[in-house]
C-alpha positions in Angstrom: -25.1 6.2 14.0 -21.6 7.8 14.3 -19.9 7.2 11.3 -16.4 8.0 13.3 -16.5 5.2 15.3 -17.6 2.0 15.8 -20.6 1.2 17.3 -20.6 0.9 21.1 -21.5 -2.9 21.0 -18.4 -3.4 19.0 -16.1 -1.2 21.1 -14.2 -3.4 23.8 -10.9 -2.8 25.1 -9.4 -5.2 22.5 -11.6 -4.1 19.5 -10.9 -0.3 20.0 -7.2 -0.6 19.5 -7.4 -1.0 15.6 -9.4 2.5 15.4 -6.3 4.0 17.2 -4.1 2.0 15.4 -5.2 3.3 12.0 -5.7 7.4 13.6 -2.1 7.5 14.6 -0.5 5.8 11.8 -2.4 5.6 8.3 -4.2 9.2 8.4 -5.0 9.5 4.8 -6.6 5.7 5.2 -8.6 7.2 8.4 -9.8 10.1 6.7 -11.2 7.9 3.8 -12.4 4.8 6.2 -15.3 7.2 7.7 -17.0 7.1 4.5 -17.4 3.3 4.7 -19.9 3.4 7.2 -19.0 1.9 11.0 -19.1 -1.9 10.5 -17.0 -2.0 7.2 -14.7 1.2 8.5 -13.9 -1.0 11.6 -13.1 -3.9 9.5 -10.5 -2.0 7.5 -8.8 -0.6 10.6 -8.6 -4.4 11.6 -7.2 -5.1 8.7 -4.6 -2.1 8.7 -3.5 -3.1 12.2 -2.4 -6.2 11.0 -0.6 -4.8 8.2 1.0 -2.5 10.4 2.2 -5.0 12.8 4.0 -7.3 10.3 5.0 -3.8 8.4 6.7 -2.9 12.2 8.5 -6.2 12.9 10.2 -5.9 9.0 11.4 -2.6 9.9 13.1 -3.9 12.9 10.7 -2.4 15.6 10.7 -6.4 17.3 13.7 -8.5 17.5 14.4 -11.3 15.3 11.8 -10.0 12.7 12.9 -12.3 10.1 12.4 -15.6 12.3 9.1 -14.0 13.3 7.8 -12.8 9.9 8.5 -16.8 8.5 6.8 -18.2 11.8 3.8 -16.1 10.8 4.2 -17.2 7.0 3.9 -20.7 8.3 0.6 -19.9 10.2 -1.0 -18.5 7.3 -0.1 -21.8 5.5 -1.4 -23.9 7.8 1.8 -25.6 9.0 2.2 -24.0 12.4 0.6 -22.2 15.3 0.2 -18.4 15.2 3.0 -16.9 17.1 1.5 -13.7 18.4 -1.6 -12.4 19.5 -2.0 -10.2 16.2 -1.8 -12.9 13.8 -4.1 -15.4 16.1 -6.6 -12.3 15.7 -5.9 -11.6 11.7 -6.8 -15.7 11.0 -10.0 -15.6 13.1 -10.9 -12.4 10.9 -9.4 -13.5 7.7 -11.7 -16.5 8.2 -14.9 -14.7 9.0 -14.2 -11.8 6.0 -12.9 -14.6 3.2 -9.6 -12.6 2.9 -7.1 -14.4 0.7 -4.3 -15.8 2.5 -2.4 -16.1 -0.7 -2.3 -12.3 -1.0 -1.3 -12.2 3.0 1.8 -14.9 2.4 2.5 -12.4 -0.7 2.6 -9.5 1.8 4.9 -11.4 4.0 7.5 -12.3 1.1 7.8 -8.8 0.1 8.5 -8.0 4.0 10.8 -10.8 4.3 12.6 -9.6 1.0 13.0 -6.0 3.2 15.3 -8.0 5.6 18.6 -6.8 5.0 19.9 -4.4 2.3 17.6 -3.6 -0.6 18.6 -3.0 -3.9 15.9 -3.2 -6.6 17.9 -4.0 -10.3 14.5 -3.6 -12.7 11.3 -1.9 -13.3 9.8 -5.5 -13.3 11.2 -6.2 -9.9 10.0 -3.1 -8.6 6.6 -3.8 -9.6 6.6 -7.1 -8.1 7.7 -5.5 -4.8 4.9 -2.7 -5.2 2.4 -5.7 -5.6 3.7 -7.4 -2.5 3.9 -4.3 -0.5 0.5 -2.6 -1.4 -1.2 -4.5 -4.6 -2.2 -7.3 -2.2 -4.0 -5.0 0.4 -5.9 -4.0 -2.3 -6.8 -7.8 -3.0 -7.5 -8.2 0.7 -9.4 -4.7 1.1 -11.9 -6.2 -1.7 -12.9 -9.1 0.4 -13.7 -6.7 3.0 -16.0 -4.9 0.4 -17.6 -8.0 -1.1 -15.9 -7.6 -4.6 -15.1 -10.7 -6.0 -15.2 -9.6 -9.9 -12.0 -10.9 -11.3 -11.3 -7.6 -13.6 -12.1 -5.4 -10.2 -9.6 -7.4 -8.3 -6.9 -6.2 -11.2 -7.9 -2.9 -10.7 -7.6 -3.2 -7.1 -4.2 -4.5 -7.4 -3.5 -1.4 -9.4 -4.4 1.2 -7.0 -2.3 -0.5 -4.1 0.8 -0.4 -6.5 0.2 3.1 -7.3 0.1 4.0 -3.8 3.3 1.8 -3.2 5.0 3.7 -5.8 4.1 6.9 -4.3 5.5 5.6 -0.9 8.7 4.9 -2.8 8.9 8.2 -4.1 8.1 10.3 -1.1 10.5 7.9 1.0 13.8 7.7 -0.8 15.6 9.5 1.9 14.4 7.5 4.7 14.7 4.1 2.9 18.3 4.9 1.8 19.2 5.8 5.5 18.0 2.1 6.2 19.9 0.8 3.2 17.3 0.1 1.3 16.8 1.6 -2.3 13.8 0.8 -4.4 14.6 2.8 -7.3 15.7 0.4 -10.3 19.3 0.4 -10.8 18.9 1.6 -14.3 17.4 4.8 -13.1 20.3 6.0 -11.0 23.3 4.3 -12.7 23.5 1.4 -9.8 24.0 4.1 -7.2 23.9 2.4 -3.8 21.7 3.3 -0.6 24.6 5.0 0.9 25.4 7.0 -1.9 21.9 8.5 -2.1 22.1 9.0 1.7 25.1 10.9 1.1 23.2 13.2 -1.6 20.9 13.7 1.4 23.3 15.6 3.5 25.1 17.6 0.2 24.5 18.4 -2.9 26.1 15.7 -5.1 25.8 14.9 -8.7 23.8 12.1 -8.1 20.7 14.4 -6.9 19.8 15.4 -10.4 19.7 11.7 -11.0 17.7 10.9 -8.4 15.5 13.6 -9.1 14.6 12.1 -12.2 14.1 9.0 -10.9 11.5 10.4 -8.5 9.7 11.8 -11.5 9.9 8.5 -13.1 8.3 6.8 -10.2 5.5 9.3 -9.8 4.8 9.0 -13.8 4.5 5.3 -13.0 2.3 6.0 -10.5 0.2 8.0 -12.1 -0.8 5.1 -14.7 -1.8 2.6 -11.9 -3.3 5.1 -10.5 -5.7 5.8 -13.7 -6.3 2.0 -14.0 -7.2 1.6 -10.0 -9.6 4.4 -10.3 -11.2 2.7 -13.1 -12.3 -0.2 -11.2 -13.9 1.7 -8.4 -17.3 1.4 -10.6 -17.7 -2.3 -9.4 -17.8 -1.2 -5.8 -21.1 0.0 -3.7 -21.5 3.7 -4.2 -20.5 4.5 -0.4 -17.2 2.2 -0.9 -16.4 3.5 -4.3 -16.1 7.2 -2.9 -14.1 5.9 0.1 -11.9 4.3 -1.9 -11.9 7.2 -4.6 -10.7 9.5 -1.5 -8.0 7.5 -0.3 -6.5 7.0 -3.8 -6.7 10.8 -4.6 -5.4 12.1 -1.3 -2.7 9.6 -1.7 -1.7 10.6 -5.4 -1.7 14.1 -4.3 1.4 13.2 -2.1 3.4 12.5 -5.2 2.1 15.5 -7.3 3.1 18.1 -4.3 6.5 16.0 -4.3 6.7 16.7 -8.1 5.6 20.1 -7.6 8.5 20.5 -5.3 10.7 19.6 -8.2 11.1 16.3 -6.4 13.5 17.3 -3.8 13.6 14.2 -2.0 16.4 15.4 0.6 14.0 17.9 2.0 12.2 15.4 4.2 8.8 13.5 3.4 6.1 15.4 1.8 2.9 15.7 3.5 -0.7 16.6 2.5 -2.6 18.8 5.3 -6.0 18.7 6.2 -6.9 21.3 3.2 -5.4 19.5 0.9 -7.1 16.5 2.0 -10.6 18.0 1.7 -9.5 19.7 -1.9 -8.6 16.1 -3.1 -11.4 14.6 -1.6 -13.9 16.8 -3.5 -11.9 16.1 -6.5 -11.9 12.6 -6.4 -16.0 12.6 -7.3 -14.7 12.8 -10.7 -14.3 9.1 -10.4 -18.2 8.7 -10.6 -18.1 9.0 -14.3 -16.5 5.3 -14.5 -19.9 3.9 -13.1 -21.6 5.3 -16.4 -19.1 3.4 -18.7 -19.0 0.4 -17.0 -15.8 -1.7 -16.2 -12.8 -2.5 -18.4 -10.0 -5.2 -17.9 -6.6 -4.1 -16.9 -4.3 -3.8 -20.0 -2.3 -7.3 -19.8 1.3 -5.2 -19.5 0.3 -3.8 -16.2 0.1 -6.9 -14.6 2.2 -9.1 -16.6 5.2 -8.7 -14.7 2.9 -10.5 -11.3 2.0 -13.2 -13.5 5.7 -14.1 -14.6 7.4 -13.7 -10.8 7.8 -16.5 -8.8 7.2 -14.3 -6.0 3.7 -14.0 -6.6 1.3 -16.2 -5.2 -2.1 -15.3 -5.2 -2.2 -14.1 -9.0 -1.0 -17.3 -10.2 -3.9 -19.4 -9.3 
């Protein structure tokens, strides 16, 4: 069976779309998906398609974004009908895969918080947002991979949060132009998104401070990657290899940005195919965790989430 595509029996006109969405918009994840096998890889593409759908709504690609996201959230809570086809498909898919809808609603809470201007105040607020934006995806992916171990789920959350921290470091310029500042205020003397956007166009005193903030984000991300990788031992081998590849290739974006002295104003940092191949090989180092067993996540890694009223799934 060709692992690069879903089986022919699965490739109807409607079902082929998730694979295309993933290939066009999530190249790192599409690269890693190939190790999952056709069936689980296709399910991963379905999950990505819904997450992409709601993220596009939050970014203003559809009119009335906040209202539509609220209606989707209500549908997930069982308080109304699905407002669009993607949500109807996702509800059926989630029921089949036992995806925790509390995690999905936490994802939507983060997207709703993105509506309007964004100015993160504290490290704790940053970590809660990272959970909502991507730690939730770790929980939903765990369901697809049939992983229910509570300790392993904590590691999955950590890996998702690590990837989101990388995203934030990579996209500082792009986010500033959308009036969003995810860097905690004390890391940048409270500079607003407009100030950061100005530092992209010309060398202002803020640049060096923001470079320091990028480095702080990447150091924090590396801590969460470390704990994320330790949980891979709870997965079947193919899933372990796939998620390890995704993690290493994503972490490489941050390392490349660091190598470029965190010059966030020079545009989005990417890792090409050669880099993906190299870091995929490097990810084999995570196999050592299969020899030592699954450690619990240190309490301080997830403590901000447990305290937050903006997090549903982890308070149960």
